[in-house]
C-alpha positions in Angstrom: 84.0 -127.5 117.0 82.3 -126.1 120.0 78.6 -125.2 120.0 79.5 -121.5 120.4 81.9 -121.6 117.5 79.4 -123.4 115.3 76.7 -120.8 116.3 79.0 -117.9 115.5 79.8 -119.4 112.1 76.1 -119.9 111.3 75.4 -116.3 112.2 78.3 -115.0 110.2 77.3 -117.1 107.2 73.7 -115.8 107.4 74.9 -112.2 107.7 77.2 -112.5 104.8 74.4 -114.0 102.6 72.0 -111.2 103.6 74.6 -108.6 102.9 75.2 -110.1 99.5 71.4 -110.0 98.8 71.1 -106.3 99.9 74.2 -104.9 98.1 72.5 -104.5 94.7 69.5 -102.8 96.3 71.7 -100.4 98.3 73.7 -99.6 95.2 70.4 -98.9 93.3 69.2 -96.6 96.1 72.5 -94.8 96.2 72.3 -94.3 92.5 68.7 -93.0 92.7 69.6 -90.5 95.4 72.6 -89.3 93.4 70.5 -88.9 90.3 67.9 -86.9 92.2 70.6 -84.6 93.6 72.0 -84.1 90.1 68.6 -83.3 88.7 67.2 -81.4 91.6 67.4 -78.0 90.0 66.2 -79.3 86.7 63.0 -80.4 88.3 62.5 -77.2 90.3 61.3 -74.1 88.6 62.0 -70.8 90.3 59.4 -68.1 89.6 58.6 -65.4 92.1 56.8 -63.0 89.9 53.5 -63.3 91.7 52.3 -64.8 95.0 50.9 -67.8 93.1 54.2 -68.3 91.3 56.1 -68.0 94.6 53.8 -70.6 96.2 54.2 -73.0 93.3 58.0 -72.7 93.6 57.8 -73.4 97.3 55.8 -76.5 96.8 58.0 -77.7 93.9 61.1 -77.4 96.1 59.5 -79.2 99.0 58.3 -82.0 96.8 61.8 -82.6 95.3 63.3 -82.3 98.8 60.9 -84.8 100.2 61.6 -87.2 97.3 65.3 -87.0 97.9 64.9 -87.4 101.7 62.8 -90.5 101.2 65.4 -92.1 99.0 68.2 -91.3 101.4 66.2 -92.7 104.3 65.7 -95.9 102.3 69.4 -96.1 101.7 70.2 -95.6 105.3 67.7 -98.2 106.5 69.2 -100.7 104.2 72.6 -100.0 105.5 71.4 -100.6 109.1 69.9 -104.1 108.2 
């Protein structure tokens, strides 16, 4: 076996081992993002009766949106590794 072939095999084996380690984590993040999307409107209260209610609604939506975006970024980063 040539040195190049040996090196490629070593790299391939390490990549496959790392992918196997990350697959459960990726699946977990994918599930979390899916759950957040499913419950998004359950977590958000829409009330625009007064200016204060409108502001509270705005911040609630932004908070849920940021949480979902963070989970999706984590999922994408793991896929890039």
